[in-house]
Every structure is written in C-alpha cells, then in structure tokens.
KOLPAVO-732725 format. One line per field, with one value per residue (C-alpha): y, x, z; residue in three letters. Coordinates in Angstrom, 2 decimals, padded with zeros to 5 digits. Example, Ala and Ser with C-alpha at 12.3 -4.5 7.8 and 13.67 -1.06 7.14 Angstrom:
BEGIN
c2 = c(-004.50, -001.06)
c1 = c(012.30, 013.67)
c3 = c(007.80, 007.14)
r = c(ALA, SER)
END
This chain:
BEGIN
c2 = c(000.00, 003.35, 005.97, 009.05, 012.27, 014.40, 017.85, 019.51, 017.61, 019.17, 022.62, 023.87, 023.07, 024.18, 027.55, 027.97, 027.28, 029.58, 032.55, 032.31, 031.72, 034.62, 036.97, 035.42, 036.69, 040.33, 039.55, 037.90, 041.18, 042.93, 040.20, 041.36, 044.86, 044.27, 040.53, 038.44, 036.07, 032.95, 034.05, 035.12, 031.62, 030.07, 032.08, 031.20, 027.46, 027.26, 028.83, 026.70, 023.52, 024.45, 025.18, 021.92, 019.99, 021.45, 020.40, 016.89, 016.56, 018.03, 015.57, 012.66, 011.96, 010.78, 012.71, 009.46, 008.21, 005.43, 005.79, 005.56, 008.20, 010.44, 010.19, 011.05, 014.03, 015.17, 015.02, 016.91, 019.49, 020.16, 020.38, 022.30, 024.27, 024.92, 024.97, 026.07, 028.89, 030.18, 030.52, 032.05, 034.73, 035.62, 035.82, 038.36, 040.63, 041.20, 040.53, 041.74, 039.30, 039.02, 037.90, 035.29, 034.03, 033.72, 031.69, 029.40, 029.12, 026.90, 024.39, 022.20, 021.49, 019.86, 018.34, 016.57, 015.53, 014.12, 012.38, 010.84, 009.64, 008.19, 007.26, 006.81, 009.69, 010.43, 013.64, 014.61, 016.55, 019.30, 019.60, 019.96, 022.64, 024.57, 024.39, 025.75, 028.68, 029.40, 029.36, 031.80, 034.11, 033.97, 034.74, 037.90, 039.01, 038.68, 040.43, 043.29, 043.18, 043.08, 046.28, 048.31, 047.16, 049.94, 047.43, 045.78, 045.95, 043.76, 041.39, 041.14, 040.42, 037.49, 036.31, 036.53, 034.60, 031.85, 031.57, 031.43, 028.63, 026.51, 027.14, 025.86, 022.66, 022.01, 022.73, 020.27, 017.49, 017.96, 018.02, 014.77, 013.13, 013.32, 010.78, 008.22, 005.33, 006.16, 009.67, 008.05, 005.85, 008.61, 011.14, 014.36, 016.57, 014.39, 014.27, 018.03, 018.80, 017.01, 018.27, 021.90, 021.46, 019.89, 022.56, 025.33, 023.81, 023.68, 027.28, 028.37, 026.65, 028.16, 031.65, 031.58, 030.44, 032.97, 036.02, 035.56, 035.44, 035.99, 039.45, 040.81, 043.29, 045.28, 046.23, 044.59, 044.38, 042.08, 039.60, 039.73, 038.84, 035.91, 034.69, 034.99, 033.13, 030.44, 029.82, 030.75, 030.31, 027.05, 025.29, 025.71, 025.43, 022.78, 019.92, 020.90, 021.16, 017.98, 016.10, 017.38, 015.98, 012.60, 012.70, 014.15, 014.01, 016.39, 017.99, 018.86, 020.06, 022.67, 024.16, 026.50, 028.33, 029.44, 031.61, 032.59, 034.83, 036.79, 037.90, 038.21, 040.46, 042.63, 043.03, 043.71, 046.48, 048.04, 047.78, 047.46, 049.81, 047.13, 048.86, 047.32, 047.54, 045.96, 043.35, 042.55, 042.25, 039.93, 037.85, 037.43, 036.51, 033.92, 032.47, 032.12, 031.01, 028.35, 027.05, 026.84, 024.86, 022.53, 022.19, 021.30, 018.80, 017.18, 016.74, 015.47, 012.92, 011.72, 011.59, 009.20, 006.74)
c1 = c(000.01, 001.49, 002.15, -000.06, 001.83, 002.29, 000.70, 004.11, 005.27, 002.43, 001.88, 005.48, 006.08, 002.53, 003.12, 006.55, 005.24, 002.27, 004.30, 007.03, 004.69, 002.49, 005.40, 006.72, 003.82, 004.79, 008.48, 007.61, 006.00, 009.39, 010.97, 008.95, 010.42, 013.27, 013.95, 011.47, 009.46, 011.08, 014.57, 013.52, 012.03, 015.23, 017.51, 015.33, 015.40, 019.01, 020.00, 017.43, 018.88, 022.34, 020.93, 018.98, 022.12, 023.94, 021.06, 021.23, 024.97, 024.77, 022.02, 024.01, 021.62, 023.16, 022.46, 022.72, 019.19, 018.02, 016.35, 012.77, 013.45, 015.10, 012.10, 009.89, 012.10, 011.89, 008.07, 008.04, 010.49, 008.50, 005.08, 006.11, 009.24, 008.75, 005.08, 003.56, 005.99, 006.34, 002.57, 002.35, 004.97, 003.15, -000.20, 001.28, 002.04, -001.75, -003.02, -002.10, -000.09, -002.94, -005.43, -003.00, -002.62, -006.40, -006.60, -003.88, -005.98, -008.29, -005.43, -007.14, -009.94, -007.94, -005.59, -008.47, -010.14, -006.93, -006.13, -009.62, -009.08, -005.59, -005.41, -009.02, -009.10, -012.70, -014.46, -017.49, -020.61, -019.54, -016.24, -018.04, -020.37, -017.47, -015.53, -018.51, -018.83, -015.10, -015.25, -018.19, -016.10, -013.18, -015.59, -016.77, -013.16, -012.36, -015.56, -014.40, -010.92, -012.45, -014.36, -011.83, -008.29, -005.83, -002.96, -004.48, -007.33, -010.41, -009.11, -005.74, -007.49, -009.29, -006.04, -004.26, -007.04, -006.93, -003.15, -003.38, -005.97, -003.80, -000.81, -002.83, -003.60, 000.09, 000.84, -001.87, -000.43, 002.98, 001.39, -000.46, 002.66, 004.07, 001.52, 002.89, 004.84, 008.00, 008.18, 008.50, 011.44, 013.79, 015.39, 013.36, 016.43, 017.87, 014.57, 014.06, 017.65, 017.16, 013.59, 014.71, 017.75, 015.69, 013.02, 015.65, 017.08, 013.61, 013.01, 016.24, 015.31, 011.82, 013.09, 015.75, 013.26, 010.57, 012.57, 016.18, 019.44, 019.54, 018.65, 020.33, 018.72, 021.54, 019.47, 020.63, 016.96, 016.29, 019.00, 018.05, 014.56, 015.90, 017.85, 014.83, 012.56, 015.19, 016.27, 013.31, 010.55, 011.91, 014.73, 013.11, 009.45, 009.11, 010.60, 008.37, 005.27, 005.84, 006.57, 003.24, 001.53, 003.09, 002.04, -001.50, -002.54, -002.58, -005.95, -005.24, -001.70, -003.18, -005.17, -002.24, -003.75, -006.63, -004.22, -001.75, -004.14, -005.18, -001.58, -000.92, -003.95, -002.77, 000.65, -001.01, -003.06, 000.04, 002.45, 000.33, -002.51, -005.19, -008.58, -011.22, -014.86, -018.01, -017.79, -014.15, -014.91, -017.86, -015.64, -012.90, -015.42, -017.07, -013.74, -012.26, -015.58, -016.01, -012.49, -013.15, -016.34, -014.40, -011.59, -014.01, -015.87, -012.57, -011.44, -014.86, -014.76, -011.36, -012.53, -015.34, -012.96)
c3 = c(000.00, -001.08, 001.56, 001.37, 000.74, 003.87, 004.12, 004.37, 001.31, -000.66, 000.87, 000.69, -002.99, -003.82, -002.17, -003.75, -007.26, -006.72, -005.47, -008.13, -011.07, -009.97, -010.71, -013.91, -016.02, -015.60, -016.20, -019.52, -020.63, -020.39, -022.52, -025.52, -025.97, -028.46, -028.73, -030.78, -028.53, -029.98, -029.04, -025.54, -025.00, -026.38, -024.06, -021.07, -021.57, -022.73, -019.40, -017.55, -019.11, -017.80, -014.37, -014.30, -015.38, -012.37, -010.11, -011.57, -010.97, -007.44, -006.57, -007.95, -010.83, -014.06, -017.26, -019.19, -019.90, -022.18, -025.59, -024.31, -021.67, -024.26, -026.56, -023.58, -022.76, -026.37, -026.33, -023.02, -024.34, -027.49, -025.81, -022.67, -023.48, -027.18, -028.30, -024.99, -024.22, -027.76, -027.93, -024.46, -025.20, -028.40, -026.60, -024.19, -027.14, -027.38, -023.85, -020.38, -018.29, -015.76, -018.41, -019.70, -016.13, -015.86, -019.05, -017.67, -014.51, -016.59, -016.88, -014.28, -016.77, -019.62, -017.00, -015.31, -018.56, -020.04, -016.77, -016.94, -020.50, -020.04, -016.37, -015.26, -012.75, -011.79, -012.95, -010.84, -011.78, -009.38, -011.21, -014.54, -013.06, -011.55, -014.76, -016.73, -014.29, -014.56, -018.36, -018.26, -016.10, -018.52, -021.37, -019.54, -018.99, -022.65, -023.65, -021.42, -022.97, -026.48, -025.69, -023.71, -024.56, -025.31, -025.90, -028.95, -031.45, -030.94, -033.64, -031.86, -028.56, -030.18, -031.75, -028.40, -026.68, -029.32, -029.07, -025.26, -025.31, -027.66, -025.38, -022.41, -024.30, -024.96, -021.30, -020.26, -022.43, -020.82, -017.38, -017.85, -019.23, -015.70, -014.55, -017.00, -015.40, -017.39, -015.82, -012.38, -013.35, -014.53, -012.14, -012.49, -012.82, -015.60, -017.48, -017.25, -018.27, -021.57, -022.05, -021.56, -023.77, -026.59, -026.11, -026.33, -029.51, -031.08, -029.94, -031.66, -034.93, -034.90, -033.98, -036.71, -039.35, -038.41, -037.30, -038.46, -036.43, -032.66, -031.39, -028.26, -025.85, -024.19, -021.13, -017.86, -016.86, -019.80, -018.84, -015.20, -016.36, -018.42, -015.39, -013.11, -015.55, -016.14, -012.55, -010.34, -012.93, -014.41, -012.55, -009.14, -010.03, -012.72, -010.67, -007.73, -009.95, -011.88, -008.65, -007.29, -010.38, -009.70, -006.04, -006.16, -009.83, -012.79, -011.89, -008.23, -009.03, -011.36, -008.45, -007.87, -010.84, -008.61, -006.60, -009.31, -011.32, -008.20, -007.65, -011.41, -011.93, -009.04, -010.67, -014.03, -012.40, -010.85, -013.79, -016.93, -016.04, -016.32, -016.15, -013.92, -014.95, -013.59, -016.36, -015.51, -011.79, -012.50, -014.78, -012.16, -009.47, -011.70, -012.89, -009.45, -007.89, -010.56, -009.97, -006.24, -006.91, -009.19, -006.65, -003.80, -005.98, -006.93, -003.36, -002.24, -005.05, -003.86, -000.25, -001.14, -002.82)
r = c(MET, SER, LYS, ALA, PRO, SER, ALA, SER, GLY, ILE, ILE, LEU, PRO, PHE, ALA, THR, VAL, THR, LEU, ILE, TRP, SER, SER, THR, TRP, ILE, VAL, ILE, ARG, ASP, GLN, LEU, ALA, ILE, VAL, PRO, PRO, GLY, TRP, SER, VAL, CYS, TYR, ARG, PHE, ALA, LEU, ALA, ALA, LEU, GLY, MET, ALA, MET, VAL, ALA, ARG, LEU, SER, GLY, ALA, SER, LEU, ALA, ILE, ASP, ARG, ARG, ALA, MET, LEU, PHE, ALA, ALA, ALA, LEU, GLY, LEU, THR, GLN, PHE, ALA, PHE, ASN, PHE, ASN, LEU, LEU, TYR, ARG, ALA, GLU, VAL, PHE, LEU, THR, SER, GLY, LEU, CYS, ALA, LEU, VAL, TYR, ALA, LEU, LEU, MET, ILE, PRO, ASN, SER, LEU, LEU, ALA, ARG, ILE, PHE, PHE, GLY, GLU, ARG, VAL, THR, GLY, GLY, PHE, VAL, LEU, GLY, SER, ALA, VAL, ALA, ILE, ALA, GLY, ILE, ALA, LEU, LEU, PHE, LEU, ASN, GLU, TYR, ARG, THR, SER, VAL, MET, ALA, THR, PRO, ALA, GLN, VAL, LEU, LEU, GLY, PHE, GLY, ILE, CYS, VAL, ILE, ALA, VAL, MET, PHE, ALA, SER, VAL, SER, ASN, VAL, MET, GLN, ALA, ALA, PRO, LEU, ALA, ARG, THR, VAL, PRO, MET, ALA, SER, LEU, LEU, THR, TRP, ALA, MET, ALA, ILE, GLY, ALA, ALA, ALA, ASP, ALA, VAL, TRP, ALA, TRP, ILE, THR, THR, GLY, PRO, PRO, VAL, ILE, ASP, PRO, ARG, PRO, ALA, TYR, TRP, LEU, GLY, VAL, ALA, TYR, LEU, ALA, ILE, ALA, GLY, SER, VAL, ILE, THR, PHE, PRO, LEU, TYR, PHE, ARG, LEU, ILE, GLN, ARG, ILE, GLY, ALA, GLY, PRO, ALA, ALA, TYR, SER, SER, VAL, LEU, VAL, PRO, ILE, LEU, ALA, MET, GLY, LEU, SER, THR, LEU, PHE, GLU, GLY, TYR, ARG, TRP, THR, ALA, LEU, ALA, ILE, ALA, GLY, VAL, LEU, LEU, ALA, LEU, GLY, GLY, MET, VAL, ILE, ALA, LEU, ARG, ALA, ARG, PHE, ARG, GLY, LYS, ALA, ARG, ARG)
END
C-alpha cells in the first residue's frame, strides 16, 4: 500500500510554485520589448537547461538516460518548453499578463479531462459545473478586454485569446505526461535537463526560421529577467510542480492556478494599467468562484474513494 503524501510535502512546494509563477507573467512582458518572442524563449530554456544539469549533478543523478526516456524528454520538451511557451509569449504581445494568467488558470480542466481519458481519474458533476462557471467568467473577462483594450485591437485580442488557449492545451499534455509510469522511473532533474535542452534547440530553430538570427537586448533588466525566468521560474518550479503531479494528480496540481491569477492580476493592475470595470470584476469573481467549486468537488470525489 502506497504511503499518502504528507501535508508539508504538498503545501510547501505548492506555495513555492504559486508565489514564483504569480510573478513570472509580468516579467515575460518585459521580454517582448526588443527581442522576438522565440529568441527570448530560447535564451530562457538554454539557461534553464544548464541550471537543471547542475542540479542533476549536485544531486548525484546521471544525465545518461536510455532511448525511451530520451524520446519522452523530447516530447516533453516540445510540448512544454517549445510549443507552450512560444505561444504564451506571443499571446502576451496582445493581452495583459494578468489575463494570460487567468486563461492558464483553466489548466485544471484539460488536465483533469486528459487524466480521466488516459489514467481513469474520476471527474465529478460538481467539477463539470465549476468548470462551466469558470469558463463563463473567462468569457466575460475577454468580452471586457475586447471592448476596452488599449494594448491591442479587438481582432488582436481574439487572436491573443486563441493563441493562449492553444498554449494551455500543450501545457496540459505535458502536465499529464508526468503521470505516465515512465516519468516516475527517470530522475526528475535528468529528465528536465534534456527536455529543456531539446526545447531550447527547437526554440532556436523556430526563432531563426521565423525572425532571423539571434537578437540581443543590451538592457541589464532584460538579462536579469531571463535569469529569473530560467532559474526561479523554471529550474526551481518545474521539478516541484511535476513532482506534485506525480504525487497528487494532474488535476489537483493545477489548483495553484486558482491563486496565481489573483496575484498576477494585481501586478497587471500596478504595472500594466489594467482597467477594472463591472464586467471585468464579474468575470474574475465567476472564474475564481467556478475554480473553487471545481476544486471542492474534486477533493470530495477523492474523499469518497
């Protein structure tokens, strides 16, 4: 019989991931000033791969993995560190960081549905209801953004929303991959080192094809942002988050997204001048309320098992 994860073994990594990822959204915004999004993503994960390799060696994990694990790392690198982040950075060209965080807050929905399809995790009626309420809230937020945005035209807002939704789907695929048996047999640091390195290589190829040779931003703030996103936002958080998925499931691990957008929207208000209207407030309340309903239904369903 497997040992249940302790509260401290869940709460501390959960809180760490939540606090760090709440701040990364606003840092990504600054990455889009001079450097094309593809190159910013590439720089981030090239540095993250080096940092993760150091973590692997310090922990005694070997970077030598077999062919099946390497193919798994490649799939993870392409879905999470190439497709997902390239799309996310492009979405932030048109949308405020707080709104992107709110779209990612819906990650629990595809995570839970994919976990149901591939691993038989139960989805309750309360979860479906809460998810529907949360989606309605997100719809109100984007209706507000469509009407009032000063960052982008209405067509660009729709484009940004579509890009962000596709990015969430790629993130969900990579999340659910962590529940696969193979992911539990390979040291996390070793797996992520290769996934980030392969993702960075794919990012470089895509960036070169679509925007040309590397572009360098001379501002120290840009490179401090790259370092923060690579080390704090990737090397520290992804092992914690993926380990949470393996311990408590892909759906519950995404519940950090209930708290992340609250902090992210606050930062967006302070630094991006996000304008609150009655429609926006109603959207946030519905989105967060729906996610809480889904969260409670999920835990009640687990308690009955």
